[in-house]
N, CA, C, O and the ligand as a Tripos MOL2 file, in Angstrom:
@<TRIPOS>MOLECULE
protein
  277   275    70     0     0
PROTEIN
NO_CHARGES

@<TRIPOS>ATOM
      1 N         104.2330 -212.7120  -60.0720 N.3       1 MET1
      2 CA        103.2920 -211.9890  -60.8940 C.3       1 MET1
      3 C         102.0980 -211.4760  -60.0720 C.2       1 MET1
      4 O         101.6860 -210.3260  -60.2210 O.2       1 MET1
      5 N         101.5640 -212.3110  -59.2330 N.am      2 SER2
      6 CA        100.4270 -211.8160  -58.4540 C.3       2 SER2
      7 C         100.8990 -211.3930  -57.0470 C.2       2 SER2
      8 O         101.2710 -212.2140  -56.2090 O.2       2 SER2
      9 N         100.8630 -210.1440  -56.8510 N.am      3 LYS3
     10 CA        101.1950 -209.6030  -55.5310 C.3       3 LYS3
     11 C          99.8910 -209.5190  -54.7810 C.2       3 LYS3
     12 O          99.0190 -208.7150  -55.1110 O.2       3 LYS3
     13 N          99.7640 -210.3390  -53.7890 N.am      4 ARG4
     14 CA         98.5160 -210.3300  -53.0340 C.3       4 ARG4
     15 C          98.4850 -209.1410  -52.0810 C.2       4 ARG4
     16 O          99.3850 -208.9640  -51.2600 O.2       4 ARG4
     17 N          97.4750 -208.3610  -52.1980 N.am      5 THR5
     18 CA         97.3370 -207.2430  -51.2930 C.3       5 THR5
     19 C          96.3770 -207.6800  -50.1790 C.2       5 THR5
     20 O          95.8960 -208.8120  -50.1550 O.2       5 THR5
     21 N          96.1250 -206.7670  -49.2830 N.am      6 SER6
     22 CA         95.3080 -207.1120  -48.1170 C.3       6 SER6
     23 C          93.9430 -207.6390  -48.5180 C.2       6 SER6
     24 O          93.3050 -207.1000  -49.4230 O.2       6 SER6
     25 N          93.5020 -208.6680  -47.8630 N.am      7 SER7
     26 CA         92.1690 -209.1970  -48.1540 C.3       7 SER7
     27 C          91.1470 -208.6420  -47.2230 C.2       7 SER7
     28 O          90.0100 -209.1110  -47.1750 O.2       7 SER7
     29 N          91.5520 -207.6240  -46.4650 N.am      8 ARG8
     30 CA         90.5530 -207.0090  -45.5900 C.3       8 ARG8
     31 C          89.6070 -206.1310  -46.3810 C.2       8 ARG8
     32 O          88.5310 -205.7670  -45.9070 O.2       8 ARG8
     33 N          90.0130 -205.8020  -47.5730 N.am      9 PHE9
     34 CA         89.1510 -205.0150  -48.4610 C.3       9 PHE9
     35 C          88.8660 -205.8240  -49.7140 C.2       9 PHE9
     36 O          89.6740 -206.6470  -50.1440 O.2       9 PHE9
     37 N          87.7080 -205.5720  -50.2830 N.am     10 LYS10
     38 CA         87.4030 -206.1160  -51.5730 C.3      10 LYS10
     39 C          87.0720 -204.9980  -52.5070 C.2      10 LYS10
     40 O          86.6690 -203.9140  -52.0850 O.2      10 LYS10
     41 N          87.2450 -205.2650  -53.8000 N.am     11 CYS11
     42 CA         86.9740 -204.1930  -54.7290 C.3      11 CYS11
     43 C          85.7150 -204.4970  -55.5090 C.2      11 CYS11
     44 O          85.3630 -205.6480  -55.7690 O.2      11 CYS11
     45 N          85.0520 -203.4120  -55.8690 N.am     12 CYS12
     46 CA         83.8590 -203.5340  -56.7050 C.3      12 CYS12
     47 C          84.3170 -203.7090  -58.1520 C.2      12 CYS12
     48 O          85.0950 -202.9150  -58.6810 O.2      12 CYS12
     49 N          83.8040 -204.7810  -58.7760 N.am     13 LEU13
     50 CA         84.2600 -205.0590  -60.1510 C.3      13 LEU13
     51 C          83.8200 -203.9950  -61.1470 C.2      13 LEU13
     52 O          84.4480 -203.8470  -62.1950 O.2      13 LEU13
     53 N          82.7910 -203.2730  -60.8580 N.am     14 LYS14
     54 CA         82.3150 -202.2680  -61.7490 C.3      14 LYS14
     55 C          83.0550 -200.9640  -61.6610 C.2      14 LYS14
     56 O          83.5120 -200.4260  -62.6680 O.2      14 LYS14
     57 N          83.1720 -200.4530  -60.4480 N.am     15 CYS15
     58 CA         83.7320 -199.0850  -60.2920 C.3      15 CYS15
     59 C          85.1100 -199.1050  -59.6030 C.2      15 CYS15
     60 O          85.7660 -198.0690  -59.5020 O.2      15 CYS15
     61 N          85.5480 -200.2880  -59.1280 N.am     16 LYS16
     62 CA         86.8650 -200.4370  -58.4990 C.3      16 LYS16
     63 C          86.9540 -199.7930  -57.1210 C.2      16 LYS16
     64 O          88.0490 -199.6630  -56.5730 O.2      16 LYS16
     65 N          85.8720 -199.4070  -56.5780 N.am     17 MET17
     66 CA         85.9330 -198.8610  -55.2120 C.3      17 MET17
     67 C          86.2600 -199.9560  -54.2120 C.2      17 MET17
     68 O          85.7530 -201.0720  -54.3290 O.2      17 MET17
     69 N          87.0890 -199.6560  -53.2430 N.am     18 LEU18
     70 CA         87.4440 -200.6490  -52.2010 C.3      18 LEU18
     71 C          86.4640 -200.5340  -51.0630 C.2      18 LEU18
     72 O          86.1640 -199.4440  -50.5760 O.2      18 LEU18
     73 N          85.9700 -201.6870  -50.6490 N.am     19 LEU19
     74 CA         84.9730 -201.7360  -49.5710 C.3      19 LEU19
     75 C          85.3940 -202.7150  -48.5130 C.2      19 LEU19
     76 O          86.1570 -203.6380  -48.7990 O.2      19 LEU19
     77 N          84.9140 -202.5420  -47.2780 N.am     20 PRO20
     78 CA         85.1600 -203.5240  -46.2470 C.3      20 PRO20
     79 C          84.6070 -204.8630  -46.6640 C.2      20 PRO20
     80 O          83.6090 -204.9330  -47.3810 O.2      20 PRO20
     81 N          85.2650 -205.9530  -46.2100 N.am     21 SER21
     82 CA         84.8820 -207.2850  -46.7220 C.3      21 SER21
     83 C          83.4460 -207.6260  -46.3250 C.2      21 SER21
     84 O          82.8510 -208.5150  -46.9340 O.2      21 SER21
     85 N          82.8640 -206.9520  -45.3250 N.am     22 GLN22
     86 CA         81.5020 -207.3060  -44.9750 C.3      22 GLN22
     87 C          80.4530 -206.5380  -45.7510 C.2      22 GLN22
     88 O          79.2600 -206.7730  -45.5610 O.2      22 GLN22
     89 N          80.8540 -205.6420  -46.6040 N.am     23 ALA23
     90 CA         79.8620 -204.8740  -47.3820 C.3      23 ALA23
     91 C          79.1160 -205.7730  -48.3520 C.2      23 ALA23
     92 O          79.6840 -206.7000  -48.9290 O.2      23 ALA23
     93 N          77.8410 -205.4840  -48.5200 N.am     24 ASN24
     94 CA         76.9970 -206.3100  -49.3920 C.3      24 ASN24
     95 C          76.7610 -205.6510  -50.7280 C.2      24 ASN24
     96 O          76.6720 -206.3270  -51.7530 O.2      24 ASN24
     97 N          76.6580 -204.3140  -50.7260 N.am     25 VAL25
     98 CA         76.3780 -203.5940  -51.9360 C.3      25 VAL25
     99 C          77.3470 -202.4250  -52.0050 C.2      25 VAL25
    100 O          77.6470 -201.7880  -50.9950 O.2      25 VAL25
    101 N          77.8370 -202.1470  -53.2270 N.am     26 CYS26
    102 CA         78.7220 -201.0290  -53.4140 C.3      26 CYS26
    103 C          77.9190 -199.7260  -53.2320 C.2      26 CYS26
    104 O          76.9060 -199.5250  -53.9020 O.2      26 CYS26
    105 N          78.3720 -198.8470  -52.3290 N.am     27 PRO27
    106 CA         77.6540 -197.6010  -52.1320 C.3      27 PRO27
    107 C          77.7850 -196.6430  -53.3030 C.2      27 PRO27
    108 O          77.0210 -195.6870  -53.4350 O.2      27 PRO27
    109 N          78.7540 -196.9130  -54.1360 N.am     28 ASN28
    110 CA         79.0550 -196.0040  -55.2640 C.3      28 ASN28
    111 C          78.1530 -196.3420  -56.4830 C.2      28 ASN28
    112 O          77.5000 -195.4650  -57.0490 O.2      28 ASN28
    113 N          78.1400 -197.6220  -56.8600 N.am     29 CYS29
    114 CA         77.4050 -198.0010  -58.1080 C.3      29 CYS29
    115 C          76.3220 -199.0120  -57.8610 C.2      29 CYS29
    116 O          75.6780 -199.4630  -58.8080 O.2      29 CYS29
    117 N          76.0950 -199.3910  -56.6010 N.am     30 LYS30
    118 CA         75.0140 -200.3360  -56.1930 C.3      30 LYS30
    119 C          75.2430 -201.7400  -56.7540 C.2      30 LYS30
    120 O          74.3220 -202.5580  -56.7430 O.2      30 LYS30
    121 N          76.4380 -202.0350  -57.2400 N.am     31 SER31
    122 CA         76.7230 -203.3550  -57.7200 C.3      31 SER31
    123 C          77.0110 -204.2870  -56.5230 C.2      31 SER31
    124 O          77.4060 -203.8220  -55.4540 O.2      31 SER31
    125 N          76.8150 -205.5720  -56.7080 N.am     32 SER32
    126 CA         77.1860 -206.5200  -55.6710 C.3      32 SER32
    127 C          78.2070 -207.5390  -56.2070 C.2      32 SER32
    128 O          78.3400 -208.6360  -55.6650 O.2      32 SER32
    129 N          78.9090 -207.1700  -57.2530 N.am     33 ASP33
    130 CA         79.9710 -208.0010  -57.8150 C.3      33 ASP33
    131 C          81.2970 -207.5210  -57.2390 C.2      33 ASP33
    132 O          81.7720 -206.4320  -57.5620 O.2      33 ASP33
    133 N          81.8950 -208.3620  -56.3690 N.am     34 PHE34
    134 CA         83.1460 -207.9510  -55.7340 C.3      34 PHE34
    135 C          84.2510 -208.9820  -56.0020 C.2      34 PHE34
    136 O          83.9970 -210.1250  -56.3810 O.2      34 PHE34
    137 N          85.4640 -208.5280  -55.7890 N.am     35 SER35
    138 CA         86.6150 -209.4500  -55.8920 C.3      35 SER35
    139 C          87.6390 -209.0830  -54.8410 C.2      35 SER35
    140 O          87.8550 -207.9140  -54.5220 O.2      35 SER35
    141 N          88.2680 -210.1360  -54.3080 N.am     36 PHE36
    142 CA         89.3510 -209.8890  -53.3570 C.3      36 PHE36
    143 C          90.7040 -209.8380  -54.0870 C.2      36 PHE36
    144 O          91.7470 -209.5860  -53.4840 O.2      36 PHE36
    145 N          90.6510 -210.0830  -55.3890 N.am     37 ASP37
    146 CA         91.8720 -210.1190  -56.1630 C.3      37 ASP37
    147 C          92.1360 -208.7430  -56.7950 C.2      37 ASP37
    148 O          91.8100 -208.4880  -57.9540 O.2      37 ASP37
    149 N          92.7310 -207.8840  -55.9910 N.am     38 TRP38
    150 CA         92.9660 -206.5180  -56.4790 C.3      38 TRP38
    151 C          94.3410 -206.0730  -56.1090 C.2      38 TRP38
    152 O          94.9540 -206.6520  -55.2120 O.2      38 TRP38
    153 N          94.8440 -205.0770  -56.7590 N.am     39 SER39
    154 CA         96.1490 -204.5160  -56.4260 C.3      39 SER39
    155 C          96.1960 -203.0270  -56.7310 C.2      39 SER39
    156 O          95.4540 -202.5340  -57.5810 O.2      39 SER39
    157 N          97.0380 -202.3410  -56.0600 N.am     40 GLY40
    158 CA         97.2300 -200.9010  -56.2870 C.3      40 GLY40
    159 C          96.1770 -200.1130  -55.6230 C.2      40 GLY40
    160 O          95.0360 -200.0790  -56.0840 O.2      40 GLY40
    161 N          96.5300 -199.4580  -54.5200 N.am     41 LEU41
    162 CA         95.5210 -198.6670  -53.7960 C.3      41 LEU41
    163 C          95.6500 -197.2170  -54.1450 C.2      41 LEU41
    164 O          96.7430 -196.6500  -54.1300 O.2      41 LEU41
    165 N          94.5210 -196.6150  -54.4610 N.am     42 VAL42
    166 CA         94.4780 -195.2060  -54.7710 C.3      42 VAL42
    167 C          93.4390 -194.5500  -53.8660 C.2      42 VAL42
    168 O          92.2950 -194.9990  -53.8020 O.2      42 VAL42
    169 N          93.8310 -193.5020  -53.1790 N.am     43 ILE43
    170 CA         92.8660 -192.7860  -52.3480 C.3      43 ILE43
    171 C          92.5950 -191.4480  -53.0320 C.2      43 ILE43
    172 O          93.5070 -190.6450  -53.2270 O.2      43 ILE43
    173 N          91.3670 -191.2240  -53.3830 N.am     44 VAL44
    174 CA         90.9810 -190.0440  -54.0960 C.3      44 VAL44
    175 C          90.2130 -189.1180  -53.1700 C.2      44 VAL44
    176 O          89.1770 -189.4820  -52.6130 O.2      44 VAL44
    177 N          90.7460 -187.9090  -53.0170 N.am     45 PHE45
    178 CA         90.0580 -186.9130  -52.1740 C.3      45 PHE45
    179 C          89.2790 -185.9370  -53.0340 C.2      45 PHE45
    180 O          88.2070 -185.4660  -52.6540 O.2      45 PHE45
    181 N          89.8430 -185.6390  -54.2140 N.am     46 ASP46
    182 CA         89.2680 -184.6070  -55.0290 C.3      46 ASP46
    183 C          89.2270 -185.1260  -56.4960 C.2      46 ASP46
    184 O          90.1420 -184.8530  -57.2730 O.2      46 ASP46
    185 N          88.1980 -185.8480  -56.8510 N.am     47 PRO47
    186 CA         88.1480 -186.4880  -58.1760 C.3      47 PRO47
    187 C          88.2940 -185.4910  -59.3080 C.2      47 PRO47
    188 O          88.8790 -185.8250  -60.3380 O.2      47 PRO47
    189 N          87.7840 -184.2830  -59.1560 N.am     48 GLU48
    190 CA         87.8460 -183.3170  -60.2910 C.3      48 GLU48
    191 C          89.2720 -182.8010  -60.4890 C.2      48 GLU48
    192 O          89.6330 -182.3900  -61.5920 O.2      48 GLU48
    193 N          90.0910 -182.8210  -59.4210 N.am     49 GLY49
    194 CA         91.4130 -182.2570  -59.5630 C.3      49 GLY49
    195 C          92.4630 -183.3500  -59.6970 C.2      49 GLY49
    196 O          93.6540 -183.0480  -59.7590 O.2      49 GLY49
    197 N          92.0460 -184.6290  -59.7430 N.am     50 SER50
    198 CA         92.9810 -185.7360  -59.7600 C.3      50 SER50
    199 C          93.1050 -186.3400  -61.1510 C.2      50 SER50
    200 O          92.1200 -186.7300  -61.7770 O.2      50 SER50
    201 N          94.3640 -186.4050  -61.6190 N.am     51 VAL51
    202 CA         94.5870 -187.0130  -62.9450 C.3      51 VAL51
    203 C          94.2640 -188.5130  -62.8970 C.2      51 VAL51
    204 O          93.6620 -189.0700  -63.8150 O.2      51 VAL51
    205 N          94.6870 -189.1440  -61.7920 N.am     52 ILE52
    206 CA         94.4510 -190.5760  -61.6300 C.3      52 ILE52
    207 C          92.9680 -190.8870  -61.6260 C.2      52 ILE52
    208 O          92.5260 -191.8650  -62.2300 O.2      52 ILE52
    209 N          92.2050 -190.0550  -60.9470 N.am     53 ALA53
    210 CA         90.7550 -190.2110  -60.8950 C.3      53 ALA53
    211 C          90.1560 -190.1540  -62.3190 C.2      53 ALA53
    212 O          89.2400 -190.9060  -62.6520 O.2      53 ALA53
    213 N          90.6810 -189.2730  -63.1160 N.am     54 LYS54
    214 CA         90.1690 -189.1580  -64.5160 C.3      54 LYS54
    215 C          90.5090 -190.4220  -65.2840 C.2      54 LYS54
    216 O          89.6610 -190.9590  -65.9960 O.2      54 LYS54
    217 N          91.7320 -190.9010  -65.1530 N.am     55 ILE55
    218 CA         92.1560 -192.0870  -65.8760 C.3      55 ILE55
    219 C          91.3020 -193.2830  -65.4600 C.2      55 ILE55
    220 O          90.9000 -194.0880  -66.3010 O.2      55 ILE55
    221 N          91.0290 -193.3960  -64.1660 N.am     56 LEU56
    222 CA         90.2650 -194.5530  -63.6540 C.3      56 LEU56
    223 C          88.7680 -194.3150  -63.6890 C.2      56 LEU56
    224 O          87.9940 -195.1730  -63.2650 O.2      56 LEU56
    225 N          88.3510 -193.1610  -64.1890 N.am     57 ASN57
    226 CA         86.9530 -192.8540  -64.2570 C.3      57 ASN57
    227 C          86.2750 -192.7540  -62.9090 C.2      57 ASN57
    228 O          85.1270 -193.1630  -62.7370 O.2      57 ASN57
    229 N          87.0000 -192.2070  -61.9660 N.am     58 ILE58
    230 CA         86.4510 -192.0670  -60.6100 C.3      58 ILE58
    231 C          85.7770 -190.7080  -60.4690 C.2      58 ILE58
    232 O          86.3520 -189.6710  -60.7990 O.2      58 ILE58
    233 N          84.5560 -190.7390  -59.9760 N.am     59 THR59
    234 CA         83.8400 -189.4870  -59.8420 C.3      59 THR59
    235 C          83.5270 -189.1430  -58.3860 C.2      59 THR59
    236 O          83.0960 -188.0310  -58.0830 O.2      59 THR59
    237 N          83.7480 -190.1080  -57.4860 N.am     60 LYS60
    238 CA         83.4720 -189.8380  -56.0720 C.3      60 LYS60
    239 C          84.7060 -190.0990  -55.2570 C.2      60 LYS60
    240 O          85.4680 -191.0130  -55.5700 O.2      60 LYS60
    241 N          84.9340 -189.2940  -54.1810 N.am     61 PRO61
    242 CA         86.0910 -189.5280  -53.2980 C.3      61 PRO61
    243 C          86.0010 -190.8910  -52.6340 C.2      61 PRO61
    244 O          84.9090 -191.3720  -52.3290 O.2      61 PRO61
    245 N          87.1210 -191.4940  -52.4190 N.am     62 GLY62
    246 CA         87.1080 -192.8160  -51.7290 C.3      62 GLY62
    247 C          88.3810 -193.5670  -52.0190 C.2      62 GLY62
    248 O          89.3180 -193.0230  -52.6030 O.2      62 GLY62
    249 N          88.4140 -194.8210  -51.6100 N.am     63 LYS63
    250 CA         89.5490 -195.6960  -51.8680 C.3      63 LYS63
    251 C          89.2390 -196.5810  -53.0460 C.2      63 LYS63
    252 O          88.1520 -197.1500  -53.1450 O.2      63 LYS63
    253 N          90.2170 -196.6940  -53.9540 N.am     64 TYR64
    254 CA         89.9770 -197.4950  -55.1490 C.3      64 TYR64
    255 C          91.1750 -198.3750  -55.4510 C.2      64 TYR64
    256 O          92.3080 -198.0660  -55.0830 O.2      64 TYR64
    257 N          90.8970 -199.4780  -56.1290 N.am     65 ALA65
    258 CA         91.9590 -200.3630  -56.5900 C.3      65 ALA65
    259 C          92.3150 -199.9690  -58.0170 C.2      65 ALA65
    260 O          91.4390 -199.5740  -58.7860 O.2      65 ALA65
    261 N          93.5830 -200.0720  -58.3760 N.am     66 ILE66
    262 CA         93.9800 -199.8120  -59.7560 C.3      66 ILE66
    263 C          93.6340 -201.0070  -60.6260 C.2      66 ILE66
    264 O          93.1540 -200.8520  -61.7490 O.2      66 ILE66
    265 N          93.8800 -202.2020  -60.1020 N.am     67 LYS67
    266 CA         93.5400 -203.4140  -60.8510 C.3      67 LYS67
    267 C          92.5640 -204.2210  -60.0010 C.2      67 LYS67
    268 O          92.7420 -204.3790  -58.7930 O.2      67 LYS67
    269 N          91.5760 -204.7030  -60.6380 N.am     68 CYS68
    270 CA         90.5530 -205.4970  -59.9710 C.3      68 CYS68
    271 C          90.0530 -206.5780  -60.9160 C.2      68 CYS68
    272 O          89.4820 -206.2770  -61.9640 O.2      68 CYS68
    273 N          90.2710 -207.8610  -60.5420 N.am     69 ARG69
    274 CA         89.8110 -208.8830  -61.4420 C.3      69 ARG69
    275 C          89.0070 -209.9520  -60.7080 C.2      69 ARG69
    276 O          88.5360 -210.9050  -61.3280 O.2      69 ARG69
    277 ZN         80.9710 -200.0980  -57.4210 Zn       70 ZN70
@<TRIPOS>BOND
     1     1     2 1
     2     2     3 1
     3     3     4 2
     4     3     5 am
     5     5     6 1
     6     6     7 1
     7     7     8 2
     8     7     9 am
     9     9    10 1
    10    10    11 1
    11    11    12 2
    12    11    13 am
    13    13    14 1
    14    14    15 1
    15    15    16 2
    16    15    17 am
    17    17    18 1
    18    18    19 1
    19    19    20 2
    20    19    21 am
    21    21    22 1
    22    22    23 1
    23    23    24 2
    24    23    25 am
    25    25    26 1
    26    26    27 1
    27    27    28 2
    28    27    29 am
    29    29    30 1
    30    30    31 1
    31    31    32 2
    32    31    33 am
    33    33    34 1
    34    34    35 1
    35    35    36 2
    36    35    37 am
    37    37    38 1
    38    38    39 1
    39    39    40 2
    40    39    41 am
    41    41    42 1
    42    42    43 1
    43    43    44 2
    44    43    45 am
    45    45    46 1
    46    46    47 1
    47    47    48 2
    48    47    49 am
    49    49    50 1
    50    50    51 1
    51    51    52 2
    52    51    53 am
    53    53    54 1
    54    54    55 1
    55    55    56 2
    56    55    57 am
    57    57    58 1
    58    58    59 1
    59    59    60 2
    60    59    61 am
    61    61    62 1
    62    62    63 1
    63    63    64 2
    64    63    65 am
    65    65    66 1
    66    66    67 1
    67    67    68 2
    68    67    69 am
    69    69    70 1
    70    70    71 1
    71    71    72 2
    72    71    73 am
    73    73    74 1
    74    74    75 1
    75    75    76 2
    76    75    77 am
    77    77    78 1
    78    78    79 1
    79    79    80 2
    80    79    81 am
    81    81    82 1
    82    82    83 1
    83    83    84 2
    84    83    85 am
    85    85    86 1
    86    86    87 1
    87    87    88 2
    88    87    89 am
    89    89    90 1
    90    90    91 1
    91    91    92 2
    92    91    93 am
    93    93    94 1
    94    94    95 1
    95    95    96 2
    96    95    97 am
    97    97    98 1
    98    98    99 1
    99    99   100 2
   100    99   101 am
   101   101   102 1
   102   102   103 1
   103   103   104 2
   104   103   105 am
   105   105   106 1
   106   106   107 1
   107   107   108 2
   108   107   109 am
   109   109   110 1
   110   110   111 1
   111   111   112 2
   112   111   113 am
   113   113   114 1
   114   114   115 1
   115   115   116 2
   116   115   117 am
   117   117   118 1
   118   118   119 1
   119   119   120 2
   120   119   121 am
   121   121   122 1
   122   122   123 1
   123   123   124 2
   124   123   125 am
   125   125   126 1
   126   126   127 1
   127   127   128 2
   128   127   129 am
   129   129   130 1
   130   130   131 1
   131   131   132 2
   132   131   133 am
   133   133   134 1
   134   134   135 1
   135   135   136 2
   136   135   137 am
   137   137   138 1
   138   138   139 1
   139   139   140 2
   140   139   141 am
   141   141   142 1
   142   142   143 1
   143   143   144 2
   144   143   145 am
   145   145   146 1
   146   146   147 1
   147   147   148 2
   148   147   149 am
   149   149   150 1
   150   150   151 1
   151   151   152 2
   152   151   153 am
   153   153   154 1
   154   154   155 1
   155   155   156 2
   156   155   157 am
   157   157   158 1
   158   158   159 1
   159   159   160 2
   160   159   161 am
   161   161   162 1
   162   162   163 1
   163   163   164 2
   164   163   165 am
   165   165   166 1
   166   166   167 1
   167   167   168 2
   168   167   169 am
   169   169   170 1
   170   170   171 1
   171   171   172 2
   172   171   173 am
   173   173   174 1
   174   174   175 1
   175   175   176 2
   176   175   177 am
   177   177   178 1
   178   178   179 1
   179   179   180 2
   180   179   181 am
   181   181   182 1
   182   182   183 1
   183   183   184 2
   184   183   185 am
   185   185   186 1
   186   186   187 1
   187   187   188 2
   188   187   189 am
   189   189   190 1
   190   190   191 1
   191   191   192 2
   192   191   193 am
   193   193   194 1
   194   194   195 1
   195   195   196 2
   196   195   197 am
   197   197   198 1
   198   198   199 1
   199   199   200 2
   200   199   201 am
   201   201   202 1
   202   202   203 1
   203   203   204 2
   204   203   205 am
   205   205   206 1
   206   206   207 1
   207   207   208 2
   208   207   209 am
   209   209   210 1
   210   210   211 1
   211   211   212 2
   212   211   213 am
   213   213   214 1
   214   214   215 1
   215   215   216 2
   216   215   217 am
   217   217   218 1
   218   218   219 1
   219   219   220 2
   220   219   221 am
   221   221   222 1
   222   222   223 1
   223   223   224 2
   224   223   225 am
   225   225   226 1
   226   226   227 1
   227   227   228 2
   228   227   229 am
   229   229   230 1
   230   230   231 1
   231   231   232 2
   232   231   233 am
   233   233   234 1
   234   234   235 1
   235   235   236 2
   236   235   237 am
   237   237   238 1
   238   238   239 1
   239   239   240 2
   240   239   241 am
   241   241   242 1
   242   242   243 1
   243   243   244 2
   244   243   245 am
   245   245   246 1
   246   246   247 1
   247   247   248 2
   248   247   249 am
   249   249   250 1
   250   250   251 1
   251   251   252 2
   252   251   253 am
   253   253   254 1
   254   254   255 1
   255   255   256 2
   256   255   257 am
   257   257   258 1
   258   258   259 1
   259   259   260 2
   260   259   261 am
   261   261   262 1
   262   262   263 1
   263   263   264 2
   264   263   265 am
   265   265   266 1
   266   266   267 1
   267   267   268 2
   268   267   269 am
   269   269   270 1
   270   270   271 1
   271   271   272 2
   272   271   273 am
   273   273   274 1
   274   274   275 1
   275   275   276 2
@<TRIPOS>SUBSTRUCTURE
     1 MET1         2 RESIDUE 1 A MET
     2 SER2         6 RESIDUE 1 A SER
     3 LYS3        10 RESIDUE 1 A LYS
     4 ARG4        14 RESIDUE 1 A ARG
     5 THR5        18 RESIDUE 1 A THR
     6 SER6        22 RESIDUE 1 A SER
     7 SER7        26 RESIDUE 1 A SER
     8 ARG8        30 RESIDUE 1 A ARG
     9 PHE9        34 RESIDUE 1 A PHE
    10 LYS10       38 RESIDUE 1 A LYS
    11 CYS11       42 RESIDUE 1 A CYS
    12 CYS12       46 RESIDUE 1 A CYS
    13 LEU13       50 RESIDUE 1 A LEU
    14 LYS14       54 RESIDUE 1 A LYS
    15 CYS15       58 RESIDUE 1 A CYS
    16 LYS16       62 RESIDUE 1 A LYS
    17 MET17       66 RESIDUE 1 A MET
    18 LEU18       70 RESIDUE 1 A LEU
    19 LEU19       74 RESIDUE 1 A LEU
    20 PRO20       78 RESIDUE 1 A PRO
    21 SER21       82 RESIDUE 1 A SER
    22 GLN22       86 RESIDUE 1 A GLN
    23 ALA23       90 RESIDUE 1 A ALA
    24 ASN24       94 RESIDUE 1 A ASN
    25 VAL25       98 RESIDUE 1 A VAL
    26 CYS26      102 RESIDUE 1 A CYS
    27 PRO27      106 RESIDUE 1 A PRO
    28 ASN28      110 RESIDUE 1 A ASN
    29 CYS29      114 RESIDUE 1 A CYS
    30 LYS30      118 RESIDUE 1 A LYS
    31 SER31      122 RESIDUE 1 A SER
    32 SER32      126 RESIDUE 1 A SER
    33 ASP33      130 RESIDUE 1 A ASP
    34 PHE34      134 RESIDUE 1 A PHE
    35 SER35      138 RESIDUE 1 A SER
    36 PHE36      142 RESIDUE 1 A PHE
    37 ASP37      146 RESIDUE 1 A ASP
    38 TRP38      150 RESIDUE 1 A TRP
    39 SER39      154 RESIDUE 1 A SER
    40 GLY40      158 RESIDUE 1 A GLY
    41 LEU41      162 RESIDUE 1 A LEU
    42 VAL42      166 RESIDUE 1 A VAL
    43 ILE43      170 RESIDUE 1 A ILE
    44 VAL44      174 RESIDUE 1 A VAL
    45 PHE45      178 RESIDUE 1 A PHE
    46 ASP46      182 RESIDUE 1 A ASP
    47 PRO47      186 RESIDUE 1 A PRO
    48 GLU48      190 RESIDUE 1 A GLU
    49 GLY49      194 RESIDUE 1 A GLY
    50 SER50      198 RESIDUE 1 A SER
    51 VAL51      202 RESIDUE 1 A VAL
    52 ILE52      206 RESIDUE 1 A ILE
    53 ALA53      210 RESIDUE 1 A ALA
    54 LYS54      214 RESIDUE 1 A LYS
    55 ILE55      218 RESIDUE 1 A ILE
    56 LEU56      222 RESIDUE 1 A LEU
    57 ASN57      226 RESIDUE 1 A ASN
    58 ILE58      230 RESIDUE 1 A ILE
    59 THR59      234 RESIDUE 1 A THR
    60 LYS60      238 RESIDUE 1 A LYS
    61 PRO61      242 RESIDUE 1 A PRO
    62 GLY62      246 RESIDUE 1 A GLY
    63 LYS63      250 RESIDUE 1 A LYS
    64 TYR64      254 RESIDUE 1 A TYR
    65 ALA65      258 RESIDUE 1 A ALA
    66 ILE66      262 RESIDUE 1 A ILE
    67 LYS67      266 RESIDUE 1 A LYS
    68 CYS68      270 RESIDUE 1 A CYS
    69 ARG69      274 RESIDUE 1 A ARG
    70 ZN70       277 GROUP 0 **** ****
């Protein structure tokens, strides 16, 4: 059930952006709530033209997790 993905990145619990494990604050939403328990990597280059970005509520280009808990 739990497919462990790379722990070199952590996801922001608020906006799901993936950050290096040493990051202290999310550059996207300024949150400091992170989780290493994430799955599904999405790289968004063009949030306005991406269906996935709309579904996930992504407004800035970057790497995001689909699931983050
Ligand atoms: Zn964030």
